[in-house]
PLY file of the C-alpha trace (Angstrom):
ply
format ascii 1.0
element vertex 309
property float x
property float y
property float z
element edge 308
property int vertex1
property int vertex2
end_header
347.64 88.61 -136.27
350.24 90.12 -138.69
347.97 93.11 -139.20
347.83 93.60 -135.34
351.54 93.09 -134.95
352.53 95.55 -137.84
350.28 98.00 -136.36
351.56 97.63 -132.81
355.21 98.08 -134.09
354.44 101.58 -134.77
354.32 102.21 -131.02
357.87 100.87 -130.38
359.52 101.75 -133.78
362.68 103.74 -134.22
361.96 107.10 -135.81
362.69 107.13 -139.57
363.88 110.15 -141.37
363.17 110.91 -145.10
365.41 109.00 -147.35
364.03 108.44 -150.78
360.94 109.46 -152.81
359.32 105.99 -152.31
359.57 104.82 -148.71
357.19 102.02 -148.57
354.69 99.76 -150.49
351.44 98.93 -149.09
349.81 95.67 -150.28
346.32 94.68 -149.41
344.41 91.46 -149.80
340.58 90.78 -149.46
338.44 87.73 -150.48
334.70 88.83 -150.77
331.40 88.22 -152.12
329.28 91.25 -153.38
329.70 93.93 -156.04
332.06 96.73 -154.96
331.23 98.63 -158.16
327.57 99.02 -157.13
327.47 98.55 -153.27
329.10 100.45 -150.33
329.86 97.20 -148.43
330.89 93.58 -149.32
331.17 90.44 -147.26
334.56 88.89 -146.64
334.99 85.27 -147.06
336.26 83.35 -143.96
339.55 81.29 -144.43
343.19 81.50 -144.09
345.61 83.69 -146.28
349.20 82.05 -146.45
351.66 84.77 -147.23
354.75 84.03 -149.20
357.74 86.61 -149.81
360.11 85.58 -152.59
358.73 82.10 -152.35
359.43 81.65 -148.65
356.53 81.19 -146.25
356.13 84.38 -144.16
352.95 84.16 -142.12
349.45 82.85 -142.18
346.51 85.23 -141.54
343.13 84.09 -140.57
340.28 85.95 -142.29
336.95 86.03 -140.67
333.47 86.65 -142.22
332.62 90.48 -141.86
330.85 93.27 -143.59
333.53 95.83 -144.84
333.12 99.22 -146.52
333.82 99.95 -150.06
335.22 103.64 -150.27
336.10 106.46 -152.65
335.72 106.80 -156.33
338.23 104.03 -156.81
335.83 101.52 -154.97
338.59 100.37 -152.54
337.65 97.51 -150.34
338.77 97.68 -146.70
341.52 94.89 -146.72
341.32 91.60 -144.73
345.10 91.46 -144.92
347.26 94.61 -144.88
351.12 94.28 -145.62
353.32 97.37 -145.38
356.23 95.91 -147.07
358.86 98.11 -145.10
357.65 96.56 -141.88
358.24 93.08 -143.04
361.92 93.38 -141.91
365.01 91.71 -143.23
363.02 89.35 -145.39
362.65 92.19 -147.83
365.19 92.34 -150.65
366.50 95.71 -152.01
364.89 95.86 -155.40
362.19 93.43 -156.82
360.28 91.29 -154.30
357.32 88.93 -155.05
354.42 88.71 -152.63
352.30 85.71 -153.17
348.98 85.07 -151.14
347.45 81.59 -151.22
343.86 81.89 -149.83
342.07 78.77 -148.67
338.31 79.44 -147.72
336.49 77.55 -144.94
333.91 76.47 -147.50
335.58 74.98 -150.59
332.28 75.32 -152.58
331.32 78.93 -151.93
331.98 81.03 -155.12
333.84 84.32 -154.36
336.40 86.81 -155.60
339.60 87.93 -154.23
341.32 91.13 -154.70
345.11 91.93 -154.42
345.79 95.71 -154.44
348.87 97.79 -153.92
350.34 101.24 -153.94
353.76 102.95 -153.30
354.02 105.27 -150.40
355.97 108.61 -151.08
357.68 110.71 -148.55
355.90 113.72 -150.05
352.18 114.45 -150.60
350.67 115.19 -153.97
348.02 117.69 -153.94
345.27 118.34 -156.64
341.67 119.09 -157.25
338.67 116.69 -157.83
334.99 117.78 -158.03
335.83 121.30 -156.88
337.48 120.04 -153.75
341.24 119.95 -152.83
343.04 116.53 -152.56
346.19 115.30 -151.05
347.83 111.93 -150.94
351.16 110.31 -150.31
350.21 107.18 -152.38
351.48 106.72 -155.80
351.15 104.09 -158.68
348.12 102.11 -157.39
347.22 98.84 -158.87
344.99 95.81 -158.38
344.33 92.28 -159.72
341.33 90.09 -159.10
340.40 86.35 -159.43
337.08 84.54 -159.06
336.33 80.88 -158.24
335.91 78.16 -155.58
338.35 76.74 -153.13
342.00 77.92 -153.12
342.93 81.05 -154.95
346.50 82.41 -155.47
347.38 86.00 -156.39
350.89 87.35 -156.77
352.56 90.62 -157.44
356.05 92.00 -157.64
357.01 95.14 -155.80
360.02 97.49 -155.95
361.45 97.88 -152.58
364.23 100.21 -153.38
363.96 101.63 -149.84
365.11 98.24 -148.31
368.63 97.80 -147.14
370.95 95.46 -148.96
371.75 92.59 -146.64
374.78 90.10 -147.17
372.78 87.00 -146.70
370.37 87.95 -149.52
373.15 86.90 -151.74
373.97 83.59 -150.15
373.57 80.55 -152.44
369.97 78.93 -152.42
369.43 75.79 -150.23
367.28 73.14 -151.57
368.34 69.99 -149.44
369.32 69.55 -145.81
371.64 66.74 -144.40
370.89 65.15 -141.15
373.70 67.08 -139.56
372.06 70.35 -140.71
368.82 69.36 -139.21
370.47 68.46 -135.90
372.10 71.85 -135.86
368.78 73.66 -136.58
366.97 71.73 -133.85
369.65 72.69 -131.34
369.45 76.28 -132.52
365.63 76.36 -131.98
365.62 74.65 -128.62
368.42 76.80 -127.32
366.43 79.97 -128.12
363.74 79.02 -125.57
366.40 79.12 -122.85
367.08 82.85 -123.11
363.72 83.69 -121.58
364.99 83.94 -118.03
366.36 86.77 -115.72
368.33 88.86 -116.48
366.69 88.52 -120.01
369.97 89.76 -121.76
369.44 87.10 -124.33
366.03 88.27 -125.20
367.26 91.94 -125.51
370.13 90.80 -127.85
367.60 89.09 -130.21
365.45 92.30 -130.19
368.41 94.64 -130.86
368.86 92.77 -134.12
365.44 94.08 -135.29
365.84 97.63 -136.75
362.03 98.22 -136.58
362.28 98.45 -132.71
363.53 100.99 -130.11
364.80 98.46 -127.66
365.86 101.17 -125.15
362.04 101.79 -124.73
361.25 98.11 -124.16
364.02 97.88 -121.48
362.76 101.07 -119.81
359.18 99.53 -119.83
360.39 96.34 -118.25
357.55 94.57 -119.87
359.54 91.45 -120.60
360.33 91.16 -116.84
356.58 91.83 -116.15
355.57 89.01 -118.42
357.93 86.62 -116.63
356.70 87.76 -113.30
353.15 87.13 -114.35
353.94 83.60 -115.08
354.55 83.60 -118.82
356.69 80.58 -119.78
357.53 79.06 -123.13
356.99 75.40 -124.12
360.29 74.27 -125.69
359.98 72.34 -129.08
361.31 68.90 -129.33
363.52 67.74 -132.11
360.81 65.38 -133.46
358.26 68.11 -133.51
360.25 70.15 -136.03
360.02 70.43 -139.88
362.32 72.30 -142.17
361.09 74.23 -145.32
363.36 75.00 -148.22
362.22 77.13 -151.33
365.31 77.58 -153.48
366.24 80.66 -151.44
369.02 81.13 -148.91
366.49 80.97 -146.18
365.35 77.72 -144.42
362.09 77.92 -142.33
362.12 75.98 -139.10
358.68 75.36 -137.74
356.89 73.13 -135.47
354.15 70.72 -136.58
350.66 71.73 -135.76
351.45 74.78 -133.66
353.77 77.74 -133.01
357.38 77.05 -132.65
357.57 78.82 -129.29
354.10 78.23 -127.94
353.36 79.61 -124.30
353.09 76.84 -121.79
349.98 78.94 -120.49
348.45 81.50 -122.84
346.15 82.78 -120.07
349.23 84.11 -118.09
349.44 87.14 -120.51
346.14 88.31 -119.04
347.93 88.60 -115.60
350.33 91.24 -116.83
349.22 94.48 -115.20
348.24 97.35 -117.67
347.27 97.45 -121.20
350.47 99.12 -122.28
352.61 96.67 -120.65
350.54 93.75 -122.20
350.91 95.38 -125.54
354.64 96.00 -125.00
355.23 92.39 -123.87
353.25 91.07 -126.69
355.29 92.77 -129.23
358.75 92.00 -127.65
357.93 88.27 -127.06
356.25 87.86 -130.38
359.40 89.09 -132.13
361.89 87.34 -129.95
359.94 84.00 -130.15
358.08 84.05 -133.38
355.86 81.26 -134.76
358.79 80.03 -136.77
362.43 80.82 -137.30
364.08 81.68 -140.55
367.79 80.77 -140.72
370.64 80.88 -143.32
373.90 79.13 -143.47
376.96 81.51 -143.67
380.00 80.98 -145.68
381.67 79.54 -142.65
378.97 76.87 -142.46
377.43 78.18 -139.40
373.72 78.55 -139.05
372.08 81.79 -137.81
368.59 83.11 -137.38
367.81 86.12 -139.55
364.14 86.65 -138.60
0 1
1 2
2 3
3 4
4 5
5 6
6 7
7 8
8 9
9 10
10 11
11 12
12 13
13 14
14 15
15 16
16 17
17 18
18 19
19 20
20 21
21 22
22 23
23 24
24 25
25 26
26 27
27 28
28 29
29 30
30 31
31 32
32 33
33 34
34 35
35 36
36 37
37 38
38 39
39 40
40 41
41 42
42 43
43 44
44 45
45 46
46 47
47 48
48 49
49 50
50 51
51 52
52 53
53 54
54 55
55 56
56 57
57 58
58 59
59 60
60 61
61 62
62 63
63 64
64 65
65 66
66 67
67 68
68 69
69 70
70 71
71 72
72 73
73 74
74 75
75 76
76 77
77 78
78 79
79 80
80 81
81 82
82 83
83 84
84 85
85 86
86 87
87 88
88 89
89 90
90 91
91 92
92 93
93 94
94 95
95 96
96 97
97 98
98 99
99 100
100 101
101 102
102 103
103 104
104 105
105 106
106 107
107 108
108 109
109 110
110 111
111 112
112 113
113 114
114 115
115 116
116 117
117 118
118 119
119 120
120 121
121 122
122 123
123 124
124 125
125 126
126 127
127 128
128 129
129 130
130 131
131 132
132 133
133 134
134 135
135 136
136 137
137 138
138 139
139 140
140 141
141 142
142 143
143 144
144 145
145 146
146 147
147 148
148 149
149 150
150 151
151 152
152 153
153 154
154 155
155 156
156 157
157 158
158 159
159 160
160 161
161 162
162 163
163 164
164 165
165 166
166 167
167 168
168 169
169 170
170 171
171 172
172 173
173 174
174 175
175 176
176 177
177 178
178 179
179 180
180 181
181 182
182 183
183 184
184 185
185 186
186 187
187 188
188 189
189 190
190 191
191 192
192 193
193 194
194 195
195 196
196 197
197 198
198 199
199 200
200 201
201 202
202 203
203 204
204 205
205 206
206 207
207 208
208 209
209 210
210 211
211 212
212 213
213 214
214 215
215 216
216 217
217 218
218 219
219 220
220 221
221 222
222 223
223 224
224 225
225 226
226 227
227 228
228 229
229 230
230 231
231 232
232 233
233 234
234 235
235 236
236 237
237 238
238 239
239 240
240 241
241 242
242 243
243 244
244 245
245 246
246 247
247 248
248 249
249 250
250 251
251 252
252 253
253 254
254 255
255 256
256 257
257 258
258 259
259 260
260 261
261 262
262 263
263 264
264 265
265 266
266 267
267 268
268 269
269 270
270 271
271 272
272 273
273 274
274 275
275 276
276 277
277 278
278 279
279 280
280 281
281 282
282 283
283 284
284 285
285 286
286 287
287 288
288 289
289 290
290 291
291 292
292 293
293 294
294 295
295 296
296 297
297 298
298 299
299 300
300 301
301 302
302 303
303 304
304 305
305 306
306 307
307 308
């Protein structure tokens, strides 16, 4: 899901102008069996990759069993999880960021290897020659690490996101415990968010306008949020006793729902009733970002909790 969402974001992204020499970092993860040094394909291992950014749970990506290519002289494996760091939004700190992937296979007894690879993305191509042929790439400083074993494997790497904006809440004090009053406020915050999905959808658009990755004017023009509502898409509001709160010695607190997405659709089949593939895609992006699987919140100096992503 995270790979598809990050790819779809490119459709509705605000145009970005050249800023610095390094404008992104790509991180790729694949659990596999096979020998990429000798063979042109390997088999991915089914399971779930839990992604953490700076110790905070970010997403969970299912990995299915598949035959994937091994390419180029570097023997690159087509990734099961692809993370363009710049697209991860306000979670990314300016400077050093640690990405950790904890992979749990479906079969805890199957031996396998897991590869974590990365490369910086430059705003200029580097040209050269190899084996008598011209080459061009905008990738720099590639690297990788691998582990082998059975059961859960954890790989971690620190990237430099000098291209990320410096946000005030990144410097808030870390939170390690929550009082009952804090939990009540966070529950109210989560339940109130569901209520903005109603005509005239001004609340939905206010949420989306806070995401610098989106061109909200394009979404408004498409009226895909309205189309989703007209097709019967509704949200199942979470209840206070369904919520749990995750702290990780960072300013962020993760609010999530036990056993399911925080803002689960009341009827997932209603999305199929949205007319047109482009409208469905637009609605999927908009609603996935306005009503994500979890909320990440911080407590400001004034003591007020707010959603940051």
